[in-house]
N, C-alpha and C positions, 0 to 999 in steps of 0.2 A: 292441690298442688302448692309447693312452697313458693312464697311470693319472690324470693331471690331467683329461683329457677325459671318462674315466668318471665321475670324482668330480663334475665339472661337470654333466654329463648327469643324474646322479642327483640333485643339488642342484636344479637347474631343475625337475626332474619333481617333486619333493617341493613346491616352491614353488608349482608349477601346480595340484597337487591340493589344497593348503591354500587357495589363492587362489579356486579354483572352487567350493569348498564353503562359503565365507563367505555367498553369498547366501541359502543355506537357513536362516540364522539369522533373516532377515527373515520375519515373519509378518504377517498382515492385523492392523491395529489399528484400533480404533474411534476415529474422528477427530471425530465429531459425532453428535447425537442430538436427536430431537423426541419427547418433552420433553427438554430439555437436563439435564445432570448438575445436581443440587441445585436444580432449578427449583421455583418456588412457583406453583401454578396454581389459579386461581379456578373454572376449569371443566375437566372431564376432556376429553381429547383423544378423537377418534373413530378415530385411528390413530396408529402410532407408527412413526418412521422412524429407521434407523441408518445412519450413512455410514462406510465402512471405507476403509483406505488403499489397497486394491486389491479387485478383484472376489472374491466369495466364493461359495460353493454353501450350500444350506440341507438340513439333515436334517429330519425330521418335527418338528413343533412347536418351530420355532427361537426363539420369544419367549414368555414367559410375564410376567404382571403380578400380583403379590401386594401385598395391603396389610394394614392392621390388622384384627384379629379374624378372621383367616382368609379375608378377602376375596380373590377372584381374578376377573380379567377374562376373557372369553371372547375368544380370538384367532381371527381368520379366516384365510384363506389367504394366506400371505406372497407378495410378489412382489419381482423383483430388476431394477434398472435400473442396470446397470454395477456400481459399488461401493455403491449405495443400496439398502437393504432396507426395504420398506414392508409393514406389517401392519395391516390394520383391526381395531380392537378395540371390544368392547362393555363399556364400564366399569361397575362396580358397587362400592359400599362406602362406608364413612363417610370423613369428612375424616382426614387423617393422612398418615403417611410410607407411600410405596409404592416397591417395588422391581421394576424391569423386568429380567429375566434373559434373556440372549441365549446361542445356541449355534450357531456358523456353522462353516464348513470353509473353510480358507484354500487358495490355489492348490496348495500342496504337499501337501495332504490332511491336515494336521493340524487337529483340532478347536480352535476358539478360543471360549472362554467369558468372561463378564463381566457386570457389572450397571450400571444406571444408576439412581441414586436420586432420587426426586422427591417432592414433598408436594402433596396436595390441601387447599386451605383451606376447601372446601365439600363436604358429602356429595353422592354421585352421586343425582340424582333416580330414582325407582324405575323408571321406563320411559325409556330412552334410545333415541333414533331412529338406529340405525345403518343406513348405506347398504348395508352389505355383510352377506352370510349367513356367520355363523361356521361353521367346519367342524370344530373340535376344542376340546376343553376343556384349558385349561392346566393344568399340574402345577406345584406351588411347589418350589422349589429347596431341598434340606437344607443346602445349603453356606451359610456366612456370607457376608454382602455384602463386596466388595472395596472398598478405598479407591481413590478415583479423583480425577483432576484435574477442575478445573471444565470443561474443554472435552470431556472424554471419560472414560468409564469405563476402568479398566485391563483388560487382557486377560491370560488365563493359559492357557498351554498344558497341556491335560490329557492328553497322550500321544499315541499313534498312530504308533509305529515306533521305530526305533534313533535315539536323538539324534545330532545332527550331530557333537558332540565326540568321540564314539566313532570315528567314520570318520577324523576329523583325527588323533587319536591313533594309529590303525592306519597311517595313511599315514606318519606321522613315524617310527614303529617300522620300517616297511618301508624307508623311506629310509635310516635310521641303520644298519640291518642290511646294506642294499645297500653303503654306504660302507665298513663294516667288512670286508665280504667283498672289495670291490674293493682295499682297502689290503692285505689279508692275501694275495690272489692276486697283487699287483702287487709284493711284495717279492722281490728276487732270493734265490734258493736258496743256502742255506749248504752248502759242500762239507765 
């Protein structure tokens, strides 16, 4: 095989490996929520909704809501319709700043977590009439709130496998090694 052909094949193979690995960088991102990021609400919602850039799956207890003085809301069973996650909640607690923490799984299997900050301007009355039956108690997150844009909270990848950049570096090393080997084997032997 001609040395140029071999070098071209190896180069195109390397470009193909790198080009096909880049879609793995894209993870589901929160594109909207109800309540909205930094919203000020006079009345507590009976459900929360999260809209993502792609379909997601849910682990156990995907949403928690925590507020001032250790207040936490009871979250019901979450449902998914495409890229929209809806969770009925039973609110409780005083007026103040609240943090909705979510934990979902993107299509590629990586966990995506983030927060939505909002404020209640009035305390939740003692007995709220929720139309759904809560099935689990939420837990509060020990992690600090993340900074978010007004449209959506930021997401962060919390692990779940070998990072894509490792595969890209490995592919580049293989391509460079193949080129070096091809150049070495393609040289005429000295007599």
